[in-house]
Structure formats: structure tokens, C-alpha cells
C-alpha positions in Angstrom: -32.7 28.0 -11.9 -29.7 29.3 -9.9 -26.7 27.1 -9.8 -25.6 25.9 -6.3 -22.3 27.6 -5.3 -19.2 25.4 -5.5 -18.0 26.8 -2.1 -20.6 27.5 0.6 -18.4 29.6 2.9 -14.8 30.0 3.9 -13.5 26.9 5.7 -16.0 24.6 4.1 -15.6 21.9 1.4 -16.5 22.6 -2.2 -19.7 21.0 -3.6 -18.3 19.9 -7.0 -19.4 16.2 -7.4 -22.4 15.2 -9.5 -24.2 11.8 -9.7 -21.7 10.3 -12.1 -18.8 11.4 -10.0 -20.4 9.9 -6.8 -21.2 6.6 -8.5 -17.7 6.4 -9.9 -16.0 7.0 -6.5 -18.2 4.2 -5.1 -17.3 1.9 -7.9 -13.6 2.7 -7.4 -13.9 1.8 -3.8 -15.6 -1.5 -4.4 -14.6 -3.0 -7.7 -11.2 -4.6 -7.4 -11.0 -5.1 -3.7 -13.0 -8.3 -3.5 -11.8 -9.7 -6.8 -8.1 -9.2 -6.3 -7.8 -9.5 -2.5 -10.7 -11.3 -0.8 -11.8 -13.9 -3.4 -9.3 -16.7 -2.5 -9.7 -16.6 1.4 -13.5 -16.4 0.9 -13.4 -19.5 -1.3 -11.2 -21.2 1.3 -14.0 -20.6 3.9 -17.1 -21.4 1.8 -15.9 -24.0 -0.7 -18.7 -24.5 -3.2 -20.8 -22.0 -1.2 -18.9 -19.0 -2.4 -21.7 -17.7 -4.5 -24.1 -18.0 -1.6 -21.5 -16.1 0.5 -21.5 -13.4 -2.1 -25.3 -13.3 -2.1 -25.4 -13.0 1.7 -22.8 -10.2 1.7 -24.8 -8.4 -1.0 -28.1 -8.6 1.0 -26.4 -7.1 4.1 -24.7 -4.5 1.9 -28.0 -3.6 0.3 -29.6 -3.0 3.8 -26.6 -1.0 4.9 -26.6 1.0 1.6 -30.3 1.8 2.0 -29.9 2.9 5.6 -26.8 4.9 4.8 -28.5 6.6 1.8 -31.5 7.7 3.9 -29.3 9.0 6.7 -27.0 10.8 4.2 -29.9 12.6 2.7 -31.0 13.7 6.1 -27.4 14.6 7.2 -25.4 15.6 4.1 -22.2 16.3 6.0 -18.7 14.7 5.9 -18.3 11.9 8.4 -20.9 9.3 7.4 -22.1 7.1 10.3 -20.0 9.1 12.7 -22.5 11.9 12.2 -25.6 9.7 11.9 -24.8 7.8 15.1 -24.1 11.0 17.0 -27.3 12.7 15.9 -29.6 9.7 16.2 -28.1 7.6 19.0 -25.9 9.8 21.1 -22.3 11.1 21.1 -20.8 7.8 22.3 -22.3 5.8 19.4 -21.2 8.3 16.9 -17.7 8.3 18.3 -17.6 4.5 18.3 -18.8 4.4 14.6 -16.1 6.9 13.6 -13.5 5.0 15.6 -14.4 1.7 13.9 -14.4 3.3 10.5 -11.1 5.1 10.8 -9.4 2.0 12.3 -11.1 -0.5 10.0 -10.6 1.5 6.8 -7.0 2.2 7.7 -6.5 -1.5 7.6 -8.4 -1.6 4.3 -6.0 1.0 2.9 -3.1 -1.1 4.0 -4.6 -4.2 2.4 -5.1 -2.4 -0.9 -1.6 -1.0 -0.9 -0.2 -4.4 -0.2 -2.3 -5.8 -3.2 -0.6 -3.2 -5.3 2.8 -4.3 -4.1 2.1 -8.0 -4.4 1.0 -7.8 -8.0 3.4 -5.1 -9.2 6.7 -6.3 -7.5 6.2 -9.3 -5.2 9.8 -9.2 -4.0 9.4 -5.7 -2.6 5.7 -5.6 -1.9 5.9 -3.6 1.3 8.1 -0.9 -0.2 5.9 -0.6 -3.3 2.8 -0.4 -1.0 4.2 2.4 1.1 5.2 4.3 -2.1 1.7 3.9 -3.5 0.1 5.4 -0.4 2.4 8.4 -0.6 1.6 9.0 -4.3 -2.2 8.7 -3.9 -2.2 10.9 -0.8 -0.6 13.6 -3.0 -3.3 13.1 -5.6 -6.1 13.6 -2.9 -4.2 16.6 -1.5 -4.7 18.4 -4.8 -8.5 18.3 -4.6 -11.5 15.9 -4.7 -12.2 16.6 -8.4 -8.8 15.3 -9.4 -9.5 12.2 -7.3 -12.9 11.7 -9.1 -11.2 12.1 -12.5 -8.5 9.6 -11.7 -11.0 7.1 -10.3 -13.1 7.3 -13.5 -10.1 6.3 -15.6 -9.2 3.5 -13.2 -12.7 2.0 -13.1 -12.9 2.0 -16.9 -9.6 0.0 -17.1 -10.6 -2.5 -14.4 -14.0 -3.2 -15.9 -12.3 -3.9 -19.3 -9.8 -6.3 -17.7 -12.5 -8.1 -15.7 -14.7 -8.4 -18.8 -11.7 -10.1 -20.6 -11.3 -12.5 -17.7 -15.0 -13.5 -17.7 -15.2 -14.0 -21.5 -11.9 -16.0 -21.5 -13.1 -18.3 -18.6 -16.7 -18.9 -19.8 -15.6 -19.7 -23.3 -12.8 -22.0 -22.1 -12.9 -25.8 -22.8 -11.9 -26.4 -19.2 -14.9 -24.6 -17.7 -17.4 -27.5 -17.9 -15.1 -29.9 -16.0 -14.6 -27.7 -13.0 -18.4 -27.1 -12.7 -18.8 -30.7 -11.7 -16.9 -30.0 -8.4 -19.5 -27.5 -7.1 -21.3 -29.9 -4.8 -18.5 -30.3 -2.2 -17.3 -28.3 0.8 -20.6 -26.4 1.6 -21.2 -25.5 5.3 -23.4 -22.7 6.8 -20.5 -21.4 8.9 -18.2 -21.3 5.9 -20.8 -19.4 3.9 -21.2 -16.8 6.6 -17.4 -16.4 7.1 -17.0 -16.0 3.3 -19.8 -13.4 3.4 -17.9 -11.5 6.1 -14.7 -11.5 4.2 -16.4 -10.5 0.9 -18.2 -7.7 2.8 -14.7 -6.1 2.7 -15.3 -5.7 -1.1 -18.8 -4.2 -0.8 -18.1 -1.5 1.8 -17.0 1.1 -0.6 -20.4 2.7 -1.0 -19.7 4.4 2.3 -17.2 6.6 0.5 -20.2 8.3 -1.2 -21.9 9.1 2.1 -18.7 10.5 3.7 -18.4 13.0 0.8 -21.7 14.6 1.8 -20.3 18.1 1.9 -18.7 17.8 -1.6 -21.7 16.5 -3.5 -24.1 18.8 -5.4 -27.8 18.4 -4.2 -26.8 15.7 -1.7 -30.4 14.9 -0.6 -31.1 13.7 -4.1 -27.7 12.6 -5.4 -26.5 10.4 -2.5 -29.6 8.1 -2.3 -29.4 7.5 -6.0 -25.6 7.0 -6.2 -25.3 4.4 -3.5 -27.7 1.7 -4.8 -26.5 2.4 -8.4 -22.8 1.8 -7.4 -23.7 -1.3 -5.3 -25.9 -2.9 -8.0 -23.2 -2.5 -10.7 -20.6 -3.9 -8.3 -22.7 -6.9 -7.4 -23.3 -7.7 -11.1 -19.6 -7.5 -11.9 -18.6 -9.6 -8.8 -21.2 -12.3 -9.6 -19.9 -12.7 -13.2 -16.2 -12.9 -12.0 -17.0 -15.5 -9.3 -18.9 -17.7 -11.7 -16.1 -17.4 -14.2 -13.4 -18.2 -11.7 -15.3 -21.2 -10.2 -16.1 -22.6 -13.7 -12.4 -22.8 -14.5 -10.6 -23.4 -11.2 -13.4 -25.0 -9.1 -13.7 -24.0 -5.4 -10.6 -26.0 -4.3 -8.4 -24.5 -7.0 -9.7 -21.0 -6.4 -9.1 -21.3 -2.6 -5.4 -22.1 -3.2 -4.7 -19.4 -5.8 -2.3 -16.7 -4.8 -3.3 -14.5 -7.7 -6.8 -15.9 -8.5 -7.6 -14.1 -11.8 -4.1 -14.7 -13.2 -4.6 -18.4 -12.5 -8.1 -18.2 -14.2 -6.7 -17.0 -17.5 -3.8 -19.4 -17.3 -6.1 -22.4 -16.7 -8.4 -21.1 -19.5 -5.5 -21.4 -22.0 -5.0 -17.6 -22.6 -1.8 -17.1 -20.7 -1.0 -14.0 -22.8 -3.7 -12.3 -20.7 -1.8 -12.8 -17.4 0.3 -9.6 -17.6 -2.8 -7.7 -18.5 -4.6 -9.1 -15.4 -1.7 -8.3 -13.1 -1.7 -4.8 -14.4 -5.4 -4.6 -13.9 -5.0 -5.8 -10.3 -2.6 -3.0 -9.6 -4.9 -0.4 -11.2 -7.9 -1.8 -9.3 -6.1 -1.7 -6.0 -4.9 1.8 -6.7 -8.5 2.9 -7.4 -9.7 1.4 -4.2 -6.8 2.9 -2.2 -7.4 6.3 -3.7 -11.1 6.4 -2.7 -10.4 4.8 0.7 -7.9 7.4 1.7 -10.4 10.0 0.6 -13.1 8.6 2.9 -11.0 8.0 5.9 -9.6 11.6 5.8 -13.2 12.9 5.7 -14.3 11.0 8.8 -11.1 12.1 10.5 -12.1 15.7 9.6 -15.5 15.3 11.1 -14.1 13.7 14.4 -11.5 16.4 14.6 -14.1 19.1 14.3 -15.8 17.6 17.4 -12.4 17.3 19.1 -12.6 13.5 19.3 -9.3 13.6 17.4 -6.7 16.5 17.5 -8.6 19.7 16.4 -5.6 20.6 14.2 -6.8 17.9 11.7 -10.0 19.9 11.0 -8.1 22.5 8.9 -9.3 23.0 5.3 -6.7 24.0 2.7 -7.4 27.6 1.5 -6.6 26.8 -2.2 -7.5 23.1 -2.7 -10.5 23.1 -0.3 -9.5 19.7 1.2 -8.8 18.6 4.8 -5.1 18.6 4.0 -3.8 17.9 7.6 -6.2 15.0 8.0 -5.1 13.6 4.6 -1.5 13.8 5.5 -2.0 12.2 8.9 -4.0 9.3 7.3 -1.4 8.9 4.6 1.4 8.6 7.1 -0.4 6.0 9.2 -1.4 3.9 6.2 2.1 4.0 4.8 3.5 2.7 8.0 0.8 0.0 8.2 1.3 -1.0 4.6 5.1 -1.4 5.3 4.6 -3.7 8.3 1.3 -5.7 8.1 0.1 -8.9 6.4 -2.6 -8.8 3.7 -5.0 -11.4 4.9 -4.9 -10.2 8.5 -5.6 -6.7 7.3 -8.7 -7.9 5.4 -10.2 -9.7 8.4 -9.5 -6.9 10.8 -11.0 -4.3 8.4 -14.1 -6.4 7.9 -14.7 -6.6 11.7 -14.4 -2.8 12.2 -16.5 -1.9 9.2 -19.3 -4.4 10.1 -19.6 -2.7 13.5 -19.6 0.7 11.8 -22.6 -0.4 9.6 -24.4 -2.0 12.6 -24.5 1.5 14.1 -25.7 2.9 10.8 -28.6 0.5 10.7 -29.5 1.3 14.4 -29.5 5.0 13.5 -31.7 4.5 10.4 -34.2 2.6 12.5 -34.8 5.8 14.6 -35.8 7.8 11.5 -39.4 8.9 11.2 -41.5 8.6 8.0 -41.2 12.3 7.5 -37.4 12.0 7.6 -37.4 9.3 4.9 -37.3 6.2 7.1 -36.7 3.0 5.1 -38.9 0.0 5.5 -38.4 -1.2 9.1 -37.2 -4.6 8.1 -34.2 -3.2 6.2 -32.3 -1.7 9.2 -33.2 -4.7 11.3 -31.8 -7.1 8.8 -28.8 -4.9 8.3 -28.1 -4.7 12.0 -28.5 -8.4 12.6 -26.6 -9.3 9.5 -23.6 -7.1 10.4 -23.4 -8.5 13.9 -23.7 -12.1 12.6 -21.0 -11.7 10.0 -18.7 -10.0 12.4 -19.1 -12.9 14.9 -18.2 -15.5 12.2 -14.9 -14.0 11.0 -11.7 -15.8 11.8 -11.0 -15.7 15.5 -7.7 -13.6 15.3 -9.7 -11.0 13.4 -12.4 -10.9 16.0 -10.0 -10.8 18.9 -7.8 -8.0 17.5 -10.9 -6.1 16.3 -12.6 -6.3 19.7 -9.4 -5.2 21.5 -9.1 -2.1 19.3 -12.8 -1.2 19.8 -12.2 -1.6 23.6 -9.2 0.8 23.4 -11.4 3.3 21.5 -14.1 3.1 24.1 -11.5 3.6 26.9 -10.1 6.7 25.2 -13.6 8.1 25.0 -14.3 7.4 28.6 -11.0 8.9 29.7 -11.6 12.0 27.6 -15.1 12.5 29.1 -13.8 12.1 32.6 -11.1 14.7 31.9 -13.6 17.1 30.5 -15.9 16.6 33.4 -13.1 17.2 35.9 -12.0 20.3 34.1 -15.5 21.7 34.1 -16.0 21.2 37.8 -12.9 23.1 38.7 
């Protein structure tokens, strides 16, 4: 059997990623984000319902993953739901999906960079965050295979650290006492808000779909990689949440500045704290690496269609990456990381990404059986779930997110008006 060429044509991206690479990039995007950044605010919202919130987030994520996988197999091009929305629902919906993704995931990048700074050097968190963005942008600039290799190493380290935390917590003498506190603080609204915040941690599987032009045999690889990455992540998260609740209880977890560091301290294995902090830094770096990769590919797709400056569509002749898009994204994220607040970034990101996946589910609903349409219930549940979770996020997140979406829609309308006026002259 002839081997698929690594480069399809000049100016195109190189198909160099296999199933293991795609799954690893998805894991690098997801594992770490929720555990080290979103766990405490989610516990504050849900109380003893944190595990229920995780389950709700996982169900919505599964629906989104299934819809995204079927669409990615049908449209194996960079851009993810920007492409799917454009092809299935119309140009505006594709543009809006791309806008929500780029804006929401730029906030995610800033949140991950700030997590690096907070754990590595709290007194200079913003400066460290900006430096991390610059360093990882340079890694991505050198080519997607180098990014996949770095992500594989990072994921291995993080999984080892999380395994140590889980074992330490579940074998601790204090675990049984905290379990008695699980019957307090449970409300439906809190569970849904926690699910919306935890969705921030599950959204990394989109990174696989946005790499459609760089995956070998995408029609087969992407639909397999997305549920595999999601399933592994859900299992890891569930174990970590159970371990944290069993030692700290919902109240203690909600007040923890560095939750997993507090877990090992409360479990009586304080010598693990430096290891956990190092693991947090590595996890956030892994998420940031893959996030920058995904945002730059959606920027590339939008630039190709001139929804963003066309100069950002350039492909580097040697490294076969969208180098101008990567540099632009890196610059914006570095500025955001130096000026924003971590918790605000998480809520804002969740709002934008939930709208992005709402459009993905709507697009998947239009697929025909011959195009690999999922069971009808899946995109319906995904669409309703995304809109519900977005509407239960903290009010500042909803208001700021809605304002940015409105700005994006206004830019689109102004651009269309300008194009129409120019054509009539």
C-alpha cells in the first residue's frame, strides 16, 4: 500500500500525525487544565455536587466530541467548527464559531499561562506567564511534530504526578472523615455552574479536529482519537476529584488556592508538595502548548477566507506551519497573560467555547446518514447542554462573553456591508 505523502502540495500543511500523536495532543489539552485551574471554583459552586457537575460536563463533552468527530471526518481541514459551521449552516455561523473559538481559547491560553506563573513563581506570576507563552510559541513555530513530541513527554509526567496524588489521598487516614461531609451544599444551579466551569477542562479534544490537515488518514484517525482522549481524561479527572473530596471535603476544596498541593499536605505526605507544584507547571505548559497550536490553526482558516487579515494565512516554507498566525496568537496571549485574572479568564473562556460547540452540534444535526450522521439525540443533547451551561456561568462571565460575541457579529456585518458596497460600484 502506498504511503500517504507528508506534504500534499506547496502551501499546505504536512500530514505527519498518527493516532497516538492525535490522542496525545488531545490529552495534553485537557489533562491538567481542570485539575489545576478549575477544580476549586467548581467546588465552590457545586459543594458536594462536584462529582455530579463533572458527570454533566462529561456528558455534554461526549456529545460535542461525537458531533465534532463526525464533522471532522467529513471535513478534514484546519479550522474545526469554523469550517463545519460555514459548510453546514452558512458563512455567518461558521464565522461566529471561529470568532468564539479564537476569543474563548485566547482566554484559555492566558489562564493556562497564569497557572504556570502562579505555581512556578507566585510573586511574579504575570511575568512568568508571558515568558511561558513566548517560549511555547517558539516550540510550535518549529513544527507540529516537535509540539506532539513535547506534549507526549508532558502528559507522561502529569499522569505520574496525578497518580501519586490519588494514591496518597485514598490511602490517607484522614480520607474517611472528610467523606462524611458529602451530604451538604448540593443545589441544581450549583451543579450546572460547576459543569460549565469544568467544561473548560474537557474542551481540549477540539485541538484534534483543528489539526485536520496535519493528521494522516483523518477520516479514520480523528473519529477514533477524540473519544479515546476524552475517555482517558474523564477517568483521570474522576479519580482526582474523588481523591480530593475524600481528604479535603467540598468546603476545604472550594477554599484551596492550590488544591492538589493541599490534598497531599492534608494526607500527611507533605514531601510530595514540590512534586505536585512542578506537575502543575508541567500540566499547564502542556495545555498551553496545545491551545496555542489549535488557536493558530483556526486563525489560519479564518485568514484564508479573509475574516481575519489574509497575511495570517501564510505557511512557512521550511517548517510547514502557519507561522504568522502563530506569532500573532502568541503576542496577543502574552499580553492577556500579563494583564488578566485567572478565574475571570476561565469563566470567559467557558462561555465562548460552549457557544462554539453549540454551533458544532447544530452543524452535526444537518449531516445525512451517508455522511456519517450521529444518532439524532446526540447533537440535540449537545446543543441544549452547551446553551444551558453557558447560561448558568457566573454573571460577569456571561456579560463579558455576550459583549465580545456581539462585537464579533458587528464586525462581520460591517465587513459584509463594505463588501456589498464595493461590489456595487
